[in-house]
VEXPANU-731394 format. One line per field, with one value per residue (C-alpha): residue number from 1; residue in one letter; x, y, z. Coordinates in steps of 0.5 Angstrom, whole numbers, plus 500, padded with zeros to 3 digits. Layout:
# residues N
pos <- (NUM,...);
code <- (A,...);
X <- (X,...);
Y <- (Y,...);
Z <- (Z,...);
//
This chain:
# residues 277
pos <- (1,2,3,4,5,6,7,8,9,10,11,12,13,14,15,16,17,18,19,20,21,22,23,24,25,26,27,28,29,30,31,32,33,34,35,36,37,38,39,40,41,42,43,44,45,46,47,48,49,50,51,52,53,54,55,56,57,58,59,60,61,62,63,64,65,66,67,68,69,70,71,72,73,74,75,76,77,78,79,80,81,82,83,84,85,86,87,88,89,90,91,92,93,94,95,96,97,98,99,100,101,102,103,104,105,106,107,108,109,110,111,112,113,114,115,116,117,118,119,120,121,122,123,124,125,126,127,128,129,130,131,132,133,134,135,136,137,138,139,140,141,142,143,144,145,146,147,148,149,150,151,152,153,154,155,156,157,158,159,160,161,162,163,164,165,166,167,168,169,170,171,172,173,174,175,176,177,178,179,180,181,182,183,184,185,186,187,188,189,190,191,192,193,194,195,196,197,198,199,200,201,202,203,204,205,206,207,208,209,210,211,212,213,214,215,216,217,218,219,220,221,222,223,224,225,226,227,228,229,230,231,232,233,234,235,236,237,238,239,240,241,242,243,244,245,246,247,248,249,250,251,252,253,254,255,256,257,258,259,260,261,262,263,264,265,266,267,268,269,270,271,272,273,274,275,276,277);
code <- (M,T,V,V,M,L,L,H,C,G,Q,F,R,L,D,L,S,R,P,L,V,M,G,I,V,N,V,T,P,D,S,F,S,D,G,G,Q,H,L,R,H,E,A,A,I,A,H,A,H,Q,L,V,K,D,G,A,A,I,I,D,I,G,G,E,S,T,R,P,G,A,Q,P,V,G,L,Q,E,E,L,D,R,V,L,P,V,I,D,G,L,R,G,I,P,V,P,I,S,I,D,T,C,K,P,E,V,M,R,A,A,L,A,A,G,A,S,M,V,N,D,I,N,A,L,Q,D,A,D,A,M,Q,V,V,A,A,S,D,A,A,V,C,L,M,H,K,Q,G,D,P,Q,T,M,Q,Q,Q,P,R,Y,E,D,A,V,A,E,V,S,E,F,L,R,G,R,I,A,A,A,E,A,A,G,I,A,R,E,R,I,A,I,D,P,G,F,G,F,G,K,T,L,A,H,N,L,D,L,L,R,H,L,D,R,L,Y,E,L,G,V,P,V,L,A,G,L,S,R,K,A,M,L,G,A,I,T,G,Q,D,V,D,H,R,V,A,A,S,V,A,A,A,L,I,T,V,Q,R,G,A,S,I,V,R,V,H,D,V,R,E,T,V,D,A,L,K,V,W,N,T,I,N,Y);
X <- (859,862,870,874,878,882,888,891,898,900,901,899,892,893,887,885,880,885,890,897,904,907,915,919,926,928,934,936,941,936,929,927,927,932,936,943,942,940,943,948,944,946,944,937,936,938,933,928,929,929,922,919,922,919,912,911,906,909,915,915,922,923,929,927,925,918,919,918,923,926,929,927,932,934,931,937,939,933,933,940,938,932,933,938,934,928,932,936,929,927,923,921,914,911,909,914,911,915,914,915,911,916,912,919,921,914,915,922,920,914,919,924,919,915,907,905,906,905,904,904,901,895,897,895,901,897,903,903,896,898,904,899,893,897,900,897,900,896,896,896,893,895,892,897,897,903,910,915,919,913,907,908,909,901,897,889,883,876,874,880,876,871,876,881,875,873,880,881,874,876,882,879,874,879,883,877,876,883,882,885,880,878,881,888,886,888,888,892,890,897,898,903,903,901,897,898,897,890,889,892,888,882,883,886,879,875,879,873,870,875,873,866,870,870,877,882,885,893,895,902,904,910,915,912,913,906,907,914,909,904,910,916,920,925,925,929,924,917,916,911,907,908,905,899,898,898,893,888,888,886,881,878,878,885,887,894,899,906,911,919,918,915,916,913,907,906,906,901,897,897,894,889,887,886,881,877,877);
Y <- (160,155,156,150,149,144,145,139,139,133,128,134,136,143,145,152,152,157,161,159,162,161,162,166,163,168,164,171,176,182,181,187,185,179,179,175,173,166,165,160,153,151,158,157,150,152,158,154,149,155,158,151,151,158,155,156,151,152,154,158,158,163,163,170,176,179,186,192,193,186,183,176,171,165,158,155,160,159,152,152,156,153,145,144,147,143,137,139,140,133,130,136,136,141,143,146,151,153,161,161,163,158,151,148,150,148,141,140,143,138,132,134,134,141,140,147,152,159,163,170,169,165,159,164,160,154,149,152,150,143,142,143,139,133,133,133,139,145,152,159,164,171,177,182,188,189,185,187,191,196,194,200,206,207,202,204,201,203,199,195,190,188,187,183,179,178,176,171,168,167,164,159,157,156,151,147,146,144,139,142,140,146,143,145,152,158,165,172,179,181,187,191,188,193,197,204,205,207,200,196,199,198,191,190,194,189,183,179,180,175,170,170,166,160,158,160,167,168,175,177,184,182,188,191,198,200,199,203,209,208,208,212,206,202,195,193,196,194,188,191,193,187,183,188,187,180,180,185,180,174,178,179,172,170,163,164,169,169,173,174,174,167,167,174,173,166,169,174,169,165,171,172,165,165,170,168,160);
Z <- (145,150,150,149,156,154,149,145,144,142,148,152,155,158,163,161,167,170,166,164,163,156,157,152,149,144,140,137,137,135,139,142,150,151,144,144,151,149,142,145,145,152,154,151,154,161,161,158,164,169,166,167,174,175,173,165,163,155,153,146,142,137,132,128,131,129,133,129,124,124,118,116,117,112,113,115,120,123,123,126,132,134,133,137,143,142,141,148,151,150,156,159,162,158,151,147,142,136,134,127,120,116,114,113,120,123,120,123,130,130,128,133,139,139,140,138,133,134,128,127,120,122,118,112,108,105,106,114,114,111,116,122,120,118,126,132,135,137,134,136,130,131,128,125,120,115,116,122,117,116,121,126,120,119,122,121,123,122,129,131,136,130,125,129,131,124,122,127,126,119,121,126,120,115,120,122,115,114,119,125,131,135,141,138,136,140,138,139,138,136,141,138,131,126,132,135,142,142,138,143,149,145,144,151,154,150,150,152,145,143,148,144,139,143,143,148,148,148,150,149,152,156,156,149,147,149,156,155,152,158,164,161,162,158,156,162,167,165,169,174,168,164,170,171,164,164,170,166,160,164,168,161,159,156,158,156,157,154,158,159,167,168,176,177,173,176,183,181,178,184,188,183,183,190,190,184,185);
//
């Protein structure tokens, strides 16, 4: 199957013939890596501008942590966290993605200027599907097993790669049936979302299987616990491992890598692109 190499995000058309970097802006007090650093709106806006200067092609803004064990955030609190940041970033030269599973937050964020939805629930909420279908925004459909509060307690698969692939195939079909064009869809295997280290490594080894689904693959391994398990490093010392993981994902077909450390990842991809293009 031919993979879509142009992602439609509202007014933006992202050329995916070479891998792109999505920069993370967590407007939260409890995200696993940078929780609290950008909780003030001014700090989050400044950080986003810096990520664009560093080479981010997409800015992903989230107001609710989805790390293992994270507690849900109320609707109004999430809106209060993310909307001023999106409003403060009007006019930036890259798409803004809203990282949320709440339809109300999606709708408000798109109205405020976001042009992509990054949904860990893969639009399984009918209202969320309707919100995205009625827009011209892109969407990233992610796989997870369980909820953030419990997902890492006992994740089980007969064949993680096959099960993740079939789930995402079904969500692509559901999105298209709802009127979301294939050119607006990306998928994410959900590293660390209801998966053991062995499951994550299996998915990483066989990420090219997802490439066969015909839409861009987004991979998010930045600073995650699996890298800590491999290297023995705490979350503040996983930059090198994160960059290495990002390079492995693009070698296996990922079109977008979602990272905290944009400058380092962009530099590594410049070297990779020089050799491969």
